[in-house]
N, C-alpha and C positions, 0 to 999 in steps of 0.2 A: 609622305604623301602630299603632293601639291594639291591646293584647294581649287575648285573650279570656279572661274571668274564669270559672272553674269553681265559684265559689261559689254556694251555693244556700241559700235560707232553711230554716229548720226546716219550714215549712208545704209548701214544694216537696219536700223529702226524704219527709214523710210522705205527701203525695199519690203520689208515685212509688212507695212502698213498700206502702201500703195503699188506693190509690185514693182519688178524689174523696169528700167527704163525701155521706153518703146511700147509699153502696155497702155490701153486708154485710160485707165485709172490714174496711172503714174503721169501720162502726159498731161492730163486735167490738173494734177497737182503742181506739176512743173510750171504750167501757164498761169496758174494762181499765184504761185510764189514770186514770179517776175513780176506781175502787177503789184503785189504786196510791197516788193522791194522797191519798186519805183516811187511809191507813196512814202515809204520809210526814208527814201533818200532825199526826198524833197522836204519832208519834215525835218531832217537833220540839217540840211542846207539853211533852211529857214532860221532854225535856231542858232546855226554858227553866225548868221548875219545880224542876229538880234532882233529879228521881226517877229511880230505877232502874226497870226493868220489874217486879221483885219488889215495890217499894214501892207502885207504881201499883196493881197486882194487888189488894194486901192492901186498899188504900183503897176500890176499887171491888167487892170480893168476889168476885174471880175468881183466876186463877192465872197465873203469870210466862209459862208456855207459851202461853196463849191471848193475852196482850198481844203477845208476840212474834209470833204467827201473824196476828193483825191488823195489826201494823205492817208485815209483811213480805208482806202481801196473800196468804196463804196460807189464811186463813179468812175467810168471810163472818161479818159481825157484824149482829145484830138490831140495830133502832132503840133497842129499851128498854135494851140493853147499851151500845150507843154513847153514849147519853144518861147512863147511869150513869158511863162512863169520862171523858166529857168534864166532867159537871157536879159528880159526887161526887169523882172521882178526881183531875181536874185544875183544879177549881174555876172551870171555864169555863161557857158557855152555847152549848146545840146549836140552831142555827138551820137550817131545813129549808125549800126552796122547791121549787115545781113550776112547770116552764116547758112551756107547749104550744105 
């Protein structure tokens, strides 16, 4: 007799917790994840460059508290400021896309 597995995929868990894609609760979750992901990407890039939050802030003309809030998804960031953080502060290139 084969034992029943209680293992679920991440997609299954998200479906159970937040509903199927296209539902209001799921849409809210997805939007929050994208914002969190942006902060995490900035954090990772900053660490790869060997910069502290203070050093990154000085390079792009803001302050440490602002960088911390962006990285921790506490503060919304304007595209112009995001561009400055990525391009001036981190030496990268910001690419945006729109999917319909």
